[in-house]
N, C-alpha and C positions, 0 to 999 in steps of 0.2 A: 178466701184466696189471698188476702193481704193487701196492704196499701200500694205496694209496687204494681201489682196486677191492676188495681183500680185506676191508678194514674196512667198506666200504659193504655188501657182500654179506652179511657176517656179521650186521651190525646190522639190515639189511633182513629177513633170514630170521628173526631173533629177534623182530622186531616183527610179522611175519606170523604166526608160530606162537603168539605170546602173545595175539593179537587186538588189539594196539595199532594195527596198520595198518588193520584193519577199522574200528576206531572213528573213524579219521580221515576215512573215506569213508561218510557217513551215507546211509541209504535213506529213501524216502518224504518228501522235504523238502516243506514247504508251498509252494503256488503263490504267485507274487508277480508283479505287473505292473511292468515296468521302463520301458516306453514304450508308446505306442499305435501301431497300424499306420499311421495317418495321419502321425504325427510321424516315424516311421522313414523313410517315403518322402521326407520333406523334408530328411533329413540331408545334409550336404555331402559326405562321402566318396564318391568315384566308383568304380564297378566298371569292368570292361572295357567294358561297354555300359550304356546307361540302362535298357532293358527290351526285351521281345520286340518291341514296336511300333517301337522305334528302329532295329532292325537291317534293313539292306538288302543285297542281293547286289551289291556293287560289283565283285567280281572273280569272274566265272563260272568261270574256270579253276581257282580255288581250291576251289570248291564241287563242281563236276562235275555229272553228271546228277542229276536230282531225282526221287525219291531214288536213290542208287546201290544196286547189287545187294546189297552187304554190309550196308548199313543196313536195307534192306528185309527181308533175312533175319533180322537181329536183332530187328526189330520183330515180324515174324511169329512167331518163336519165343517172344518175350515174351508175345504174346497167348495162346499155348498153355501158358504157365506155365513156360517154359524160359529159363534165363539162361546166357550164355556165361561160363564160369569161366576165369580166367587167360589169356584170349584163345586158348583151346585147345579147349574141349569144352563142349557144352550139357548142362545138368543140369536136371531138373524140381525146382523149389523150392517147397515147400508152405508154409513158414513161415520165421521168422527164427532158429530154434534147432536145426534138424535138419540133420545132415550128410547130403547127398544120396548120398554114396558107400556108406554103411552104415546109414543111417536112425537113427543114434544121435541122441537128442534131449536137449539140455542142459536143466537145471533153472533156469528164470529166477528162482526165488525164492532161489537161493543167492547169497551175496555174491561179488563177483568174486575176492576174495582166496582163496576156497575152491575155485576152478576151476583145474585145472592146464593149462598150455600143451600138454603132451604126455601122452597117455593111450592105451594100446593099445586100450581099449574104445571111446573116443570117436573115435579116428582123428585125422587131421590137422585141427586146429582152423581152419586157413585156409579150409576148405570151408564153414564157418559164417560166418566173417568176410567172405567175398567179397561176398555180396549186401549185407551191412550197411555196406560201404564206400560204397554208393550210386554206384559208378562207372557202373552201368547207366543212370543218369539222363541221361548224355550222349547215348546212342543215342536215348532218348526225345525229348530236347530238339532234337537235330539232325533227327530225323524230323519233329517238329513244325514246325521252321523250314523244312525243305525241301518239305514237302507242304502246309503251312498247316492241318494237322489239330491242333486245340487239345488238348494233352494235360495241361493244368494240373491238372485234377481227378484224373487218373491219378497224377501225380507227388505231389500233396499227400495223396492216399489212402495211397500207399506210406509216406510220412513219418509220417503219423498211425498207420498200422498198426505201424511200428517202435516208436514211442513207447509204444504200448499194450502191446506184447509184451516190452519191455525196460525194466523199472523202473530208476530211477536207482541206479547202482552195483551192479546185480544181473545175473547171467548172463554168458555168455561174451563178449558184445559190449561189455562194459565192462572186459574183461580187459587190453586193450592200448591205451595212450595214442595210439599212431600210428593205429590203426584209428579211434579216436574223432576224432582231428584230421582225418583224411581225410573222415569223415562230415560234419563241420561245414563243411569247405571246399566239399564237393559240395552240401550243402544251401544254402550261401550262393550258389553259382552258380545254383541253381534258384530261389531266392527273388528274386534280381535279375532273372532272365529273366521270371518270372511276377509281377513286382511289381504290375502293374496288373490282374491277372486277378481276376474275381469269385470264383474258387475260393479265393483267399487271403483268407479271412475273418478278422475280428478274433480269433475264438476259436482258429482254427488258428494264427494268428500268435503269440498268447500262449503256446500249448502248445509251439510250436517254440522260442520264445525261452527259455522255462523250461528246456527240455532242452539247448539250446546252452549256457546259463549253467552248468548243473551238469556238463556234459561238460568245459567249460574249467576249472572248479574242479578237476576230477579231473586234467586234464592238468598244471596248475600244481603241484598237491600231489604228483604222482608224477614230476616232471620230472627229478629226480636219478637215477632208475632208468635213464632214457634217456641222460643226460649222463655218467654214471659207469659203470654196469654194462653198458650196451649200446654207446653211443658210435658210432653209425652213422647211416644215413639216418633212423632213428626220431627221433633228437634234432633233426635238421634239420627234419623235418616238424612236430614238436611246437612247437619254438621259433618257427617261421614262423607257425604257426596262432595262437599267443598274440599275436604282433604284429598279424596281420590281423584277428583278432576284436576286439582293442583298437581297431583303426582303424575297422572297419565297424560295430561295436556299442558306441559310446562311452557308452551309457547304463547299462551294467552297472557296479556299484560298483567292481569291480576292473579295469575296462578300461584306465585310465591306467597302472596298474602292469603289466598284461599287455603293453601296447604297448611300454613302455620296456624291460622285462626281455626280452620276446620278441625285440626288435630286437637288443639287446646279445648275447643268447645265440646268436641265429642267426648274427650276424657272427663270434662266437667259434668256432662249430661249422664254418662254412665255411672259416675260416682254418686250423683244425686238421685237418679231415677231407680237404680237397682239398690235395694236396701242391703245392709250388711249380711243379712241371712239369705240373700239370693232371691227374695221376692221383689215384685215390680210394682211401681206406683200406679199402674193402670188397673190393677186388680183384675186381670184378664189373662187366661191361659194363652189364647191365640195372639194377643198383642205381645205377650212375653216371647212367644215363638218368633214374631217379627224381629224382636231385638236379638234373639239367638242367631238368626240368619245374618243380620247386620254385623254382629260381632265376628261371625265366621269370615265375612268379607274383610273386615278391618284387620283382624289378626293375621289371616293368611296372606293378604296382599302386602301388608307392611313387612311381614317376615320374608316374603319372596324378594322384596326390594331392600332388605337389610335395614329396616327401620323397626321401631318398637314404640308402643304406647306406654303410658304410666302403669305402674304395678296395679293400681286400682282396677284398670280395665280387665286384666287377666284374673284378678281375684274375684271380681263380680261375675265374670264369665263362668268360672268354676262353680261358684255358689249358685248361679242360675241353673246350670245343668243339674246340680245335686237336688235343688228344689223341685224342678220339673220332673225329674226321674222319680222323686218320692211321691209325686201325685199321679204317676203314670200306671195304667193297667198294663202289666207285663205281657199279657197274652195278645192283646190287640195293638198296643202302642198308643192307644187313645188316652186322653186326659179328660177330666170333667169338662163339660160344656159350660164352663164357669166364666162369668164376666162378659163384657162386650165382645162380640165376635162378628166382624164384618166380612169374614171370608178371606182376609188378607193372607196371601202366600206369595211373597214377592219374587222368589227365585225357585220355581218348581222344577227341580232337576231329578225327579224320581217318578216311579209309577205307583208308589204307595198311595192309599186313600188319603184324602185331605186331613182327616181327623187323626191319622197316624203320625206321631211326632218323632218317631225313631230316626228317620233320615236326617232331619235337621239337627237333632241332638247329637247323633253320631258324628256328623260333620264337624260340629264345634268341638266335640270331645277329641277328635283326631287332630284338629288344629291346635289344641291345647296339650297334645301329647298323651292322650288317654286312649287306651284300647277300646274299640267300639265295633258295632255291627258293620258288615260289609254292605255299603249302600252306594247307589249311583252318584249321589251328591259328592262323595269323596273322590270319585273318578274325575269329575269336572273341576274340582278344586285342587287336583294333583296331590291328593292325600291318600295314595294307595297303600303306602307302607308306613305304619306308625307303631313305634314301640312304646309300651306303657303297661300299667298294671290293669288287669281285668276288673270290671265293675263287680261289686258284690251287693246283693240285695239286702237292704236293712229291714230286719224283721220287727224290731221294737218300735213303739210309737215315736213319731218325730214331731217336733214343734218348731214352727217358724213364726215366732212371736212378733217380729218387727212388722211383717206384712199381715199377720193374723191368720195363719193356716196351720191345721193340725191333721196329720195323716197316720194311718195304721195299716200295715200290711200283715195279715194273719191268715195262714193257710192259703186258700185260693180267693181271699177277699181283700178289698181295699176300702177303707173308710176314710172319707175326706170331710173335714169340718172347717167352716169359715168362722173366725171370731177375731175381729180386729178393730182397732180405733183408727180414725182417719186423721192424718196430718196433711195428706194430699187429696185432691178432688175425688170423691166417690162417683161411681158410675151406675151402680145398682144398689137397691136397698135390700141386701141379702145376708145380713149377719146371722150367724148360727145356722146357716144352711148346711144340710147334711147330704152328701152323695155316698151311695153304696154300690160297690161293684162285686159281683160274684162270678168267678170263672169266666171272666171276659165280658160279662153282661152288666150294663149299667142299670141295675134294677130300680134304684131311686135316683132321679136325675134332675139336673137344672133344665129349665124350659128353653133357655137360649136367648137370642136377641131379636130375631126376625129382621126388622128394618129400623133404621135410624130416623128416616123421614117418612112417616106414615100417619094414619089417623091417631088422635090422642088416646083412644081406647087401647090400641095395640102398644103404643109407647109406654103407657102407664102399666099395662099388664106385664110386659116382658122385662121392663126395668124395675118394676116394683116388687114389693114383698110377696104379692099374691102368686108369683110364678116360681117361688123358691120353697124348699123343704124346711120351713121354719114356722114362726108364730106371728099371727097378726092380731092386733087389737081393734075390734070392730072392723071398719073399712079403712083404717089408717095404715099407711106405710110406716116403717121404722123411722124414716126421715121424711121431711116434707118435700114434695116434688115441685120443682120450678119448671121453667121452660127448657125445651131441648135437653141438653145434658146436665142441667143444673139441679143440684139438691141443696136444700137448706137444713139446718139443725143436724149437722153431721154427728154421727156417733163418735164421741171423743173419749168415752170411758168404756174400755173392753179388756177383759182378762180371760185367759184360758190356760189350762194345764192338763197333762196326762198323769195318771198314776196307775200302778199295777197292784192289784189285791187278789191273792190266791189265784183262781183261774179266770180272772176278769181283767180287761183293760177298761179303764174308766177315764172319760174326758169330762172336765167340768169347765164351763164357760159362763161369763156374765157380761151383759152390755147394758148401758143406759140408753134407752131409745124412746120413741113416741113423745118427744119433748113438745111437739105441737099440741099434745093433749094435756100433759102435765110434766113438770120439770124433773120429777124424781121417780120415773117409772123404770124398773129394771126387769129385763128378761134373763132368767137363769136357765141353762140347759145342762143336763147330765146325760151323756151317752155311754152306756155300758155294753161292751162287746164281750161275749162269752168266748173264751179261748178255744180255737179250733172248731167252733160251731158256727153255723149260719144263724146266729141269734143276736139281736140287738134290743136293748131297752132304752127308750128315750123319755126322759122326764123333763117337763117344762114347768117353770114357775113364773108368774108375772106378779111383780110386787108394786104396790102403791098405785095401781090403776083404778080409775073410776068404776064403781060396782055395776053401773048400768050397762057397761060395754062388754060384750062377750069376747072370749078369746077363741081363735081358730088355729088349730094345728093342721098344717097343710102338707100334703104329700103328692109328689108327681112320679108315679111308678111307670116303668116300661110295661108294654103289653104282656110280656112273659111273666112279669111279677105275679099277675093274677092267677096264673096257672101253677106256679111253683112256690109262692110265698103267701103268708097270711099276715094280717095286721089287726090288732085289737087295741082298744084304749080304755082306760078307766080314770075316774076322778080321785080326789084325795080320800074320799070315804069308801072307795071300792066300787062305786056304781059304774057299770059298763056304759060307754058312750056309743051311740049309733053313728056309723060312718055315713057321711053324705057323699055320694058320687056326683060330682059337679062337672060342668064343662071346663076343660082345660085345653091348653095348646102347647105344642112342642115345636121348636125350630132347631133342627140339627145343623142346618147350614143357612147362610144369610139369604134373606129374601124368600124363604120357603117356610110355611107353617102348616101344621096338620093338627086336627082335633085329637085330643087325648083325654083319657079319664083322669080326673083329679080327685083325690080323697081328702075330705075335711072332717075333723072332729071339732065340735063346738060346745062350749060350756060357759056359764056365768061364774063358775068357780075359777080359782086362780092356779090350778094344778092339773096337768094331764100327763098320764103315763101310758106310752104306747109300746107294744111289744111286736117286733118283727121277727119272723122266723120261717125257716123252710118247712113246707108241709110234710 
């Protein structure tokens, strides 16, 4: 991570343990009025829309049936006291401080610096943060709009309840600046939608402004933690929020500074975190979608208010869309379940399934002036009419070498391969993983993430090499696992390329890995796709590995694979290998896992050739 990271973490931890950090974030600050509700309504900055009353359904195809079944279900569950967590599962939520999976209740009188992110007793803190993001407001607002049922009082009662239960800088919901930033953005959406509602009283407005102000003071004061220690989508979220709060709440004393710094820092983070080829430093499809949504907010809201970011922001946004579209199954809109996936979908403005990326990609494309699908997101962002060139599907192999991804779209198939060296923090030991999609079915898939704070067994499996379609050496991961999100012995040497020969697409990749075993071990993989056929040949070589350690070629098929496809493997001398059907696991959404059959070919030789084809 480098000396800058080490210096910052040592200093930060010293300040936390001595109480200096705590002193910088005061509790119980006195209330102060910055502007009146009347004056705020007259301010010139424009949001996506003027108010609830200004919105009209100009594009029925984007909104669909009123209300759609998914939205009706969410509202019905909400009335019962249940919320949808991570787009995966409903939980009864009694308050803002209790983990619904184990009923552990955090102490809201404790300063946030005294609350750990990871605790075996408390469980995964994300289960407390989830409601406090206020993402659920979007289902209420969309239901309000689609049915005409005024839910303003419900929305403001929820915000009031949160403010009362979470004193400034106290409790778990002040622990993370990204969570704070999301809460402020989602409150801002609700404030603008219900701007003219009688439920938004002067007293409520003042209470909300007081809390937004102290939340942004917290974000700014702790911004270096995200920009140095974390340096991922957290930093992008927080810097954009500083800019947007400075834009939409200009009456705060620090707003001018927040707007200037936030814009500059956001531009820097986008230029650093999104590589030149459009890939993203978190090596995660879902976290890349998080950035896609943040870019849509940034580009659209700045444009509405006659402002503009640096050229790099627009260039990286365009490249990001192109990369994710290249990895997307066109039939379903899904992408490989690749990389860390905590279920994050910050601004759910659609009825599409969580794994369908089309709504978010289409919204950013429209903001960039590219023609795209008609989706509800575009309605809410006031992007109903966009002129541009229609997208064309790229048939030939595509290489994204900066991030280390290689894709091929051929007939009704999608082949996705990971082969990359790390200059930024890795999150999973998954190099040379192969994903295969046929006619909208992910027949060979990534096992997913499950949970970030769980038993070591599950962390090691889902983050490790064992849960990916690649090669293991004995019981060793490609890199050495540290605590939590830490990996040692990063893969620094990796090369990949496509070539076309006769009726074949051929990928060749090579990485130096397993350095905790020996310093000069190389895994080489060749994937041959027969043109216009559902047939793949996968050849693996392991060079310079100790002879006593076996190699394992691992596969995670979908259940339908066993019915429609076959897989056989041989060694260098043509001997057929017996496949072992072992216990595997699959996590399609955060916090949920299910048993799945995992196929493993094992040999002491240093070559395996597997053939996958339709029966």
